[in-house]
C-alpha positions as CSV (number, residue, x, y, z in Angstrom):
1,X,-11.3,12.7,-23.8
2,X,-12.6,9.7,-22.2
3,X,-8.7,8.0,-22.3
4,X,-7.9,10.7,-20.0
5,X,-11.0,10.7,-17.7
6,X,-9.8,7.0,-17.0
7,X,-6.4,7.3,-16.9
8,X,-7.4,10.6,-13.9
9,X,-9.7,8.3,-12.2
10,X,-6.9,5.1,-12.4
11,X,-4.3,7.4,-10.7
12,X,-6.9,9.0,-8.2
13,X,-8.2,5.4,-7.4
14,X,-4.4,4.1,-7.1
15,X,-3.3,7.0,-5.0
16,X,-6.0,6.9,-2.6
17,X,-5.8,3.1,-2.4
18,X,-2.3,3.8,-1.4
19,X,-2.6,6.1,1.3
20,X,-4.8,3.6,2.9
21,X,-2.3,1.0,2.5
22,X,0.2,3.4,4.1
23,X,-2.4,4.6,7.0
24,X,-3.1,0.5,7.8
25,X,0.9,-0.5,7.8
26,X,1.7,1.9,10.6
27,X,-1.4,0.6,11.7
28,X,-0.2,-2.7,11.8
29,X,3.1,-2.2,12.8
30,X,2.5,-0.4,16.1
31,X,-0.4,-3.3,16.7
32,X,2.4,-5.9,15.6
33,X,4.7,-4.5,18.0
34,X,3.0,-3.9,21.5
35,X,0.7,-7.1,21.5
36,X,3.5,-9.5,20.8
37,X,6.3,-10.3,23.1
38,X,9.8,-11.1,22.8
39,X,11.4,-11.4,19.1
40,X,7.7,-11.8,17.6
41,X,7.9,-7.8,18.6
42,X,10.3,-7.5,15.5
43,X,9.4,-10.2,12.8
44,X,6.0,-9.3,13.0
45,X,6.5,-5.8,12.5
46,X,9.1,-6.6,9.8
47,X,6.4,-8.8,7.8
48,X,3.8,-6.4,8.3
49,X,6.3,-3.4,6.6
50,X,7.4,-6.1,4.3
51,X,3.6,-6.8,3.6
52,X,2.5,-3.3,3.2
53,X,5.0,-2.0,1.1
54,X,4.5,-5.0,-1.5
55,X,0.7,-3.9,-1.6
56,X,2.1,-0.1,-2.2
57,X,4.6,-0.8,-4.9
58,X,1.5,-2.9,-7.0
59,X,-0.9,0.2,-5.8
60,X,1.8,2.2,-7.6
61,X,2.1,-0.3,-11.0
62,X,-1.4,0.4,-11.0
63,X,-1.2,4.3,-11.7
64,X,1.7,4.3,-13.8
65,X,0.2,1.5,-16.1
66,X,0.6,3.0,-19.6
67,X,-2.7,3.5,-21.7
68,X,-3.2,0.5,-24.3
69,X,-2.2,3.1,-27.1
């Protein structure tokens, strides 16, 4: 029973943090596109997007982590 509660809490935390990461990526891409000039508008936006997707992927791996049993 405790294992199921821990698994549920871990998935809840991963989903909430994943949502926060996606919101931060949207804001970061917008800021990178508006505050930079020239080619850096595209490059900075892509870097923010790639970093955000990597962090989101890590949160998905945490949510999909199997129990030790």
